[in-house]
Structure formats: C-alpha cells, structure tokens
N, C-alpha and C positions, 0 to 999 in steps of 0.2 A: 504493500500499499503506500502510495507517495505521500509526502508531506502535505501538499496540496489537498488530495483526497480526505486525508485525516482531518485537516482544518475545516473543509466544508461539512464533513459529518459532525464534527463537534458544534460547528455553528448552528446547524440545523437543529441539534438536540436541544442547544439552549432556547433556540427561537420557539420550538415547540413548547417547551415548559413554560417559557413566558407568555406564549398565546393561551395556554391552559390556566395561566394565573388570571389573566384578564377575562377570559370567559368565565370562569368560577365566581368573580367579583361581580361580574354584570348579572349573573343567574341570581347571585343572592340579594342584590340591591333591586331587582325586579321581582324577588319572591318566585323564580321560576324553579321551584323546589325539585319537580321532576328532572329537570336539566342536571342540576346539581348531583342527584342520586345515578344518574347515567354517566356522568364524567368522573366519579368517584374511583373506579378501577383503573383508570387511565393516569392517576396521580401517584406521586411518591407517597410511601406508606405513612410517613410522619404527617404529612399535609392532609392526606385522606383521612387519617384518625381523628384529626380536629375538625374538619369539615363534617364528617359523619356525626360528631356530636351535636353541632351547631344545626345541621338538618333536622336530627330528632327533636331537638328542643323547639325550633320553628313549627315543626308538625304538631306536637303535642302540647308544647307551652305549659307543662305540668311539673312542679318541683317535687311532687311525691313520685314521680315515675323512675323506674330503676336506670333508664338511660340518663337522665339528667344527674342522678347521684353518682352515676359512674365518674363524672368528671375527677372526684376526689382521688382516683386510682390511675389517672392518666399522667405520666411522667411529663415533667415540663422540658421541651426541647432545647436545642443548642441556641444561645442567646444570637439574636440578629437574623434568624433564618425565616422564611416566609412561615413555617409551622409554628414559630415562637409568636409571630403575629398574630395568628389565629387563636393560639393558646391564650395569648392575653385578652383578646377579644371574648373568648369563651369562659375565662376567669371571670371577667367583669359582669357578664351576664349570670353566672353561677352565683356570684356574691350578692348582685343587685336584686335578682327577682327571687332569689332564695332565703334572704336573711333581712329581718327588719333593721339590724344595727349595722349593715356592711356598706352603706353608701359611699364611704370615704373610701374603703378599700377598693370597692368596684371602680370609682373614679381614677384611683391610682392605676390600676390594672388597664384600663382604656387609655390613660395617659401614656402608659408603656407602650402600647400597640401603636398610639400616634407618633411616639418617639422613633419606633422601629421603621415604620413606614416613612417617616422624613428622612431617616439615615439612607433608607433605600431609594429616597427621590421619587416615590411611587404617589401620585396624586390621588388615583382610585382608591388606594388603602387608607391614605390620610383622611380623605372624605368619610370613609366608613366608620373610622374611630371617632371623627368629629361629631358624627350624627348619634353614635352612642353616648358621648359626653354631654351632648345637648339634650337628648332625651332624658338622661337623669336629672338635669336641670329643669326640665319641662313637667316631668311627673313628680318629682320630689322636693324641689327648690324653686318652685315658680314665683311664690310671693316674697317681696323684699329682699331681692337677690340680685345681684349686679356682676357677679363674678363669671356669668355666660358670656358676657359682651366680647372679651377676647377671643373666645372660640368662635363665636358668630361671625365676628369680622375676619378671622382666618378662614372659615369656612366659605365665606363670599368669595374671598380671593382665589380659591381653590377650585370651586364649583365649575367643572369642565363641560357640561352638557346641558340640554334643556331639563332633563329629570333631577340633576343636582341642583340647578338653578331653582327648580320648583321646591325642593326641600328647603332649600334656603329661604325662600319667601314663607314657607309655612313656619319654620322656626322663629324668623324675623317677626311674624304677626303675634305668635302665642307667648313668646317671650318678653316681648315688649307690652303688648295688650294684657297679659296675665289674667284674663278673663273678666276685667273691670276697669282698666285704665282706659276709657275710650279716647281720651286725648293723645294716647300713644298708638293708636291705631293706624297702620300704614295702608293708605288706600292703594298705593302703587302695588304693593306685594299681593293686596286681595284681587286686585284687577289682573295681574300677571297670573294667578293662580287659576281664576275662572278661565281666562283665555286659554291656558294651556290644557285644561281638563275639558274644554270644547273639541280639542282635537286629539288629545291621548287619553289611553284607557288605563289608569293607574288606580284601581278601586282602594286599596289600603291607604294611600297618601290622600287620595281625593275624599275619603270617609273621615280621616283625621281633621283635614282642612275644613270641611263643611261642618264639623262639629265646632269648630272654633269661629265659623261665621255664624252660626246658630247663637253662640255665647254672645258674640258683638251684638246682634240684633235685638237680643233680649235686654242688654245694657241701653240701648237706645229706644227701648218700650215699642218695638216693632214685632210684636209676638207672632203675626202672621209668617213673617220671613223666617223668624226662629222655628217655627214648626216645620216649615218647608224644607229647611236645611237639615234639622233633625231626621225627617222623614227619608230624604235623600242619603244622609250618612248611614242611616239603619239598613236601607236596601244594599248601599254598597258592601257594608260588612257582611251582611247575609250571603252575597255573592262569593264570599271566600270560604273555601271549605277547611284549609288547615287553620290550627288554633293559635297561630301568631296574631290574629286579630282580636283576641279574645280580652286582653286588657282595656283597649279602646273601645270595644263593642259593650263592655260591662259598664264602662265609664259613662257611656252614651245613654244606656239604659237607666242608670241613676240620674242622669241630667234630664230624660225625657220624663222620668216619674215626677221629678220636682215642678217642670214646666206644667204638666197636665193638672197637678194638685193646684197650682197657681191659676189656670184657667178654669178650673173646676170641671174637668174632663176626668171624672174618677175612674171610669171603666178602662181609658187608655192608660191612666196611671197604674191601675192593677195589673195591665197586661205587661207593661215595663218592668214593674216588680218583680213579677214572675219569671222574667227572662234574666234576672239576675240569680247566677247559680248559687246554692246553699253552701256547696264546696268550694273553699278558697284554694285555687291551684297555684297562685303565686302570692308574695307578701301583699302586692298591690290590691288583689281581689279582695282581701280581708277588709281592707278600707271601705269598699263598695258593699260588701256584705253588712258591715255596720251601717251604712247610709239606707241600706234596704229595709233594716229593722226600724230605722228611724222614721222613714217615709211611710212605712206600713202601719207604725203606729199612728200617725196623722191620719191616714186612711180610715183606720179602726174608729178614731175619734169621731170622724165625719159620720160614720155608719152607726155611731152610738154603741160600738162593742168596747165598752171601757175596759173590760178584763183583758181583753186581747191586746188593746193599745197599751195598757200598763206592763203586760208581758214583753211585748216587742221593744218598748223603749227600756225596759231593764237588760235585754239582751244587746241592745245599742250600746247602752253604757257601759257593760262587761267588755265587749269588743274593743270600744275606744281606750278603756283603762288597760287593757292588755297590749294595743298598739303602742300607747303612749309611755307605758312603763318599760316594755322590752326596749324601744328604742332609746330612751333616755338613759336607762341604767348600762346599756352596752357602750353607749357614746362615753358616759363617764369612765368605763373601764378602759376603753381604747386611748382617752386622754391620758388617764393616770399612767398606764403603761408607757406611753410615748414621753411623758414628762419625766419618769423615772429613767428611763433609758438616756435621755438628753442630759439629765443630771449627772448621771453616773461618767458618761462620756467627757463633760465638762470637767469634772474634779480629776479624771485620769489624765486629761491633756495639761491641767495645771501642774500635776504632780511631775509629769514628764519634762515640764519648762524648768521646774525646780531643780530637778535632777542634773538636766543639761547645763543649766547655769552654773551648779556646783562643779560638775566636771571641766567645764571652761576654765573656770577661776583656778582650780588645783592644777589643771595642764598647763595654765598659763606661768603659774608661779614655779612649778618644777622646771619647766623649760628654761626660764629667765635664769635659774640658780645652776642648773646641771650643764646646761649647752649654750653658753654665752656666744659661741662662736656662730651659732647658727640662728640667732636671735631675729635677725632681719629676714631670712628665709622663712622661719617658722611664724612671724608676725603676718607675712603675706598670705600664708596658706590658711593662717587662723581667721582672718579677715574674709577670707573667701568661704570658709565653712561657716563663719557666724552670718554672712548674707544668705546663703543658701537655708540655713537653720531658721534665720528670721523670717525668709519667704514661707518656709513650711508652717512656721508657728502662725503666721498671718492667715495661711489658708485654713489651719485649725479653729482659729479665732473666727473667721467668716462662716466656716460650717457651724459652729457653735451658735452664732448669732442668727443664723437662718433656721436651725431647729427650734431655739427660743421663740422666733417670730412664728414659726409654724403651730408651735404650742399655744401661742397667744391667739392665733386666728382660730384654732380648734376650740378653745376656752371660751372665745367670744360667741361661736356657733352654738356650743352647748348651751351657755349661759342666756343667750337670745331665745332659744327653742324652750327652755324652762320658763323664761319670762312669759313667752307667748302662750304656753299651756296654761299657767297661772291666770293670765288675762282672760283667756277663754273660759275658764272655769267660772271666774266671778261674773264674766258677761252673760253667762248661761242662767247662772242663779239670779243677779240682780234684775237683768232686762227681762228676760222670758219668765223666769220664775215669778216675779212680781204680776206680769201681764196675765199668766195662766192663772194665778192665784184669784185675780179679779174676775175672769171668765167663770171660774169655777163658783164664785159667790153669786154671779149672775143667775147660772144655771141652777144651783141651789135655792135662790129666791124664787125662780120661777117655777121650779118643781114643788116647793112648799106653798106657795101661794097662787097656783095656777087659775084659781076661780076668782081671786081677789085682785089680781093684778089689772089696773084700769087700761093699760096700753100694752098687752104683751109684745105686739110687733115691735114697738119701739125698743122695749127690753132686748128682744132678738136681734134687732138692728145694731144696738150698742155692742152685743156680745160678738156679733160678727165683725164689727170695726176691730175688736179687740183680737180676736182672731187673726184679721188681715195684718194687725201691728206686729203679733207675734211672728208672724211669717216674714215680714218685713225685717224684723230684728234678726232671724236666723240668717237671712241673706246678707244682712250688713256684717254680722260676726263672720262669716265665711271669707269675706274678701276686704275688709276694712280693718285698718291697724291703728287707727287714732280717732276712734268715735266721731265718724263724719259730720254729725250735728253740731257738737262742740267746736270742731275745726272751723265750721262755716260760720254759726252764729254766736259762739262764746258762752261762758258759763250762765250768766244771768238768765238770757233768753231761753236757755235750754231748761233751766229750773223752772221758769214760769210755764213753759209747755208741759213739764212733768206735774207741775201743781194743778193745771187746768185739766190735763188728763185724768188724774187722781181724783180731782173734784167731782167730775162728771161721771166716772165710772162707780165710785165706791160711796158715795154718800158723806164723805168727810170732806169738808172744805178747808183747802189748804191756801195759805197766804204766802206771799214771799215779800219781804222787806229788805232793802239795800241802803247802805249808807257810806258813801265815800268809794263805791266800787265802779269807778269811772272808766279805767284801762283795763285791757285784757290781761289775764295772767299768762305765764308760760302753758301751752296746750297740754303738756304732761300733767301739771299741778291742777288744771281745769278737770281734766279728766278724772284723776284721782279724787278730788273733792265732790265732783258730780256723784260718782260710784258710792262714797261714803253717805251723802245727803239721800241718794235714792234708796239706799239700803235702810236707812232711819225711817225714811217715809213708808217703805215697805212694811216694816215691823210696827208702824203706827197702824197701818190698814189692817194687818193681820192679827195683832193683839191687843190693841189700846182700846178699843170699842169707843174711840174718840169721835166727836162731833165736828171739832175744829183743830187745826194744826197750823204753826207758824214757823216759816223757815227766815231766820234773820242773819244778814251778812254784813259785817262792818270792817271795812279797809282802814287800818291805821297806816303810818309811813312804812314799817317793815313788818306787820303783823295782820292776818286775816282772822277774826273773830267770827264763829258760826254757832248760832243758837238754834236748835229745833226742839220745839216744845208742844204738848197736846194737852187736851183737857180729859183724857181718858182715865181708865182704871188704874193705873200706876201699878208700882210693885215694890219689893224690897230689893234694892240694888246689890247690896253685899259686894262680894268679890265677882268680877266678871267671869264667866264660865268659860275655861279654856278647853276647847275641842277644836275638831277640824271642821265644824260647821261653818255657816255664814252669819253668827249672830254677833252680839256686842263684842266678843272677844276678837272676832276677825276685824272689826272697825276699828277697834282700838289699835290692833297691830298695824293697820294701814296709815292711821293718824301719827304713829311712832315712826313709820318709815319716811314720814315728811318732817322728822323731828318736832311734831307738835304734842300737845298735851289734851286729854279729853277727861271731863268729869260728868258724872251722871247723877242728878237730883230728882229722886222719886220716892212716893210712899203711896199705900193703897189709897184709893178714891180721890188722889189729889194730882193725878196727872204725872207726866214726866218732863223734865227738862235736861238736855244735853248740850254741854258747852265744850267747844273745840277751838283752840287756839293753834294756829299754824303760822311759823315764821315765813317770810317771803324773802 
C-alpha cells in the first residue's frame, strides 16, 4: 500500500466519523429518535453507550426506570473526547431530572460539556450544551435570576441555522418575560417564532413556545388568545408519542386547569386536572402533582365537596413541604461541604507558605556563611526561585479567592431561597388565610340564617367577590416578589384599602389615622409593616368580637409608632405564646427583626391595644 493510499483511507475514516457526529447531533436536536437508534451500531462503542442512555431517557423520561438508573454504572470516558461530551450531558440530565437537590451539580456537568465542545470548536455541540443550561434556568431559576444572560448572549452568537435561531427566540422570550413581566416581552422574537412555525413543523418547540404565548396573553387580559394558544400547544404535545414532552405537557395541563377555573369552565378544568399523572416520573412532575391537588381542592370547593377539598389541600401542603424541605436541606449540605473543603485548602496553602519562607531564610543564611565565594551566583538563582514561587503563591491565593466567591454566591442563593419560602408562607397565611376566613364567616352566616337574611343575593355576591380576591392573591403570590399594591400605592393607601375591605365584609368598622406620614418609607419596611398590621386586623376579625377597630400611624423624625386597638372582648396577655404558628409570637419576631418593640395592653371585656415602635 502506497503512502498516498494510506493517507486517503485515513482521511475518509475521519470524514466518516465526523459526518456521523453531525448526523447524530441533528437527529437529537430534531428529536428523530428512530434515526438515532438506527445509527447506533455504526458508532464507536463508547459514544454509542452514551447515546443509548440518552435515547432511552428521551423515549421514557422516567427516573424510576432501570435504564435511567443504569447511568450510575457507566464509566466516565477519557477527558476531551466526543463520548466524554455526551457523558457530561447525560450526567447533567441524570442529576437535574432525578434529584431535587442537584441543580447546581447538574449545571456544573452541562458547563463541562460546553467546555469540551468549545475546545473542539464544535458549534453544534456548544448549542446543545447551552440549551441544556438555559432549560435549567427556565424550569428552576426563572424568577429574579439574571445569570442566564451570559449564556443567552453566547447562544445567540452561535445559533447557526433557522432551528437554533428559533430556539434562541424561545429562550429570549421566556427568560426575559418570566411569565409576568409584560414590559420585557420581545415582540420581534414573538413574530419570528410565529413566522418560523408557519413554514416548519417542530411540534415540541412550537408547543413550548405557544405555552409562553398563552401566558403572555393572560397577563394582558386577552383570555380568548390565551385559550387559543393553550389548545394549540395541547394538540402539538399530543402529536408526540415519546415521553420527552411529558414535563411540558404536564405543566401545560396545570396552566389549563388554572385558566379554566378562572373563566368558570369547571368541566374543562376537571379534564385538565385528570390529565396530570398521579405518579411522578421526574422531580419536576412532583411540583405539578402538588398543583393538581391544590386546583382540585378549589374545584371541590366550587362543587360544595368540602371534605374532598380539605383532603386534597392537605396532600398539596404535604407535597410542598416535601419539595421545599428536601431542596433546602440538600443545598445547605452542599454549601457546608464546599465551605469546609475551601477552608481546609486555604489553611494548607497558608502552612505551605510559612514552611517555604522558613526554608528560604535558613537556606539564605547557610549559603551566606558556608559558601561566600558563590554568594553572587546563588543570589541570582535564589531571586529566580523566589519569583517563580511568588507567582505560584499568587495563583494559589487567586484560587482561594475564587473559591470564597463561589461559596458567597451559593450562600446568597440558599439564603434567598429560604427568605422566599418564609415570605411565601407568611403571604399564604396573611393574605389568603384572612380572606378565606371571611368567606367562611359569610357562608356560615348564610347557612344559619338562610330564612332570615333580607338580601341573600347580596351576601352571595360579596362572598363571590372575596373568592375572586383570594384567587387574585394566589396569582400575585406566584409571580410577585415585592407586594405589587404596596410598590405602586404605598403603605397608607394599601392600609385604607384593607380597612375598607374588612369593614365591608366582616361587620367590624376599621378606621385608619395617620400623623406625619407624608413621605414613602423603603419598600421592604412598608411591606413588613403592612403584613404586621394585616395580621393584627385578622386577629381582631377572628377572635375579638369587636364592633370597631382603629389603626393609628405616627411618624416622628426617626421613629414610626403604630397603635392597633379594638373594643372587643379582650384577653389576658401574659407571656406571648411561642410556637410555629402565625399568632402574636410571630408578629413580635417580625417587629424585633426591624429592631422595634411591641407592647400588648388588654384585659377581659375591655378590648385590646397593641403599641409598636419601629426605628427608621
């Protein structure tokens, strides 16, 4: 065989392998799974092994399956190879979809795949890794998160054909719109996607995109368009036989149930809820199963099935507690492990520095005494060593600083998540709890005095308005982080609105008085103060049997005084009960968080006065 013939054969072999790689990536990104299966026997064994796992996962999308669990037994390939790229992608999927607490580790695996693709200068592989990273941000870190922007910009610069550009437009819409930021809606991306789908059949991407369209039109209160795009997305997902569509299809059904409950189409809401599976095949489906029980509880209430409503709501709370507890505990464990590792590395580096400095000092002294003749020569060499060692030490210090910054970032993420969970718990109790308590009072009153109520229709209308308000509060809690009414109107108008609502609905006349409250406080302080007063007024409605209540706010130069008093039955204050509920103990802790003080003045049959002083 001549050298030219050997070279030609070698070139054709590499060309064939590279062509197969391009085909496989194209089959995967267009979900032509049958073509992937046909191509597997033509691939190298290590690449085929990785792709076989990915293929099985896309077909079943079930973390309980034997094929999914088999990933733990797959040996990690040699670094930098094509098989190592697919291994990193598979590892990210295995961690992200299989574990509540492994989002950060999954992102690390996807970033490793991106690094391999970047080293190989393979644009197609880079785009696939970036889509995985952006999907994590879309499904798990959508709200109040800006870290996706770097990856989105990189993806935009790499999108190499119409399909990749369509995916960019999809991520650009959802990651900026976030399901509620109407002002961030990119009409160019919306129109580009609609134009693309007119000429190209991509049911999975179109189904996801039209779900986002539906969410946008809900926010701008065009429910006809919302229902239109919902139904389109449902039809597109139904046309896909493989299970990779399940997460988005289930998410759509939860969305449909909420919209149909909102529009009063309870039969369609019931159909949507029935389509949500009772068995959770990925960690993401667990959240939708939780929502299924919540919306079913609402539907049971509409149908006057109170027992079933109570049972379904209890399941919802249990699932939410499980989701939050597992995720938060595991993130704390990850943080502690990373922190301790970084701390040990820092200590070892400092000890090495001390040892090296001691050796340098002794070596220099001995050299000066024993080998005087070679002083000049050794000094030159010593300076060179010192320069190299100083460079190494600087690198070590830089690495330590980067690790500390990483720990700070993780710490901030965990703290923010815990703060958000606590805020959500307070909102559910303070807002929805008080509203539903009022609804129950109306219903009880109507039930006891059905024959004696003069205008039962008026009472039913008020009750219906309160149910609408509870529904609106649920919507606000789901995508607002700073109590929108407060952010727009301020503390005083919001308190007056609260007083008007309570006075209308509960038979307790609530007055609001203010002295010197001419300027807005910081939004965070206003929100906390409003939650405190709202809880106190809820206590008046529930327990005081009062006819009148007064909220007084007096602002001095550097202090805000709050007085909430009622003419109810009163009680013996004693020591505030310390428990995990939402009573006076909880209110006192909120006041202490603002460095304030709280006093309770009450006695039986003499009403209650609560005084709160908060420094500004």
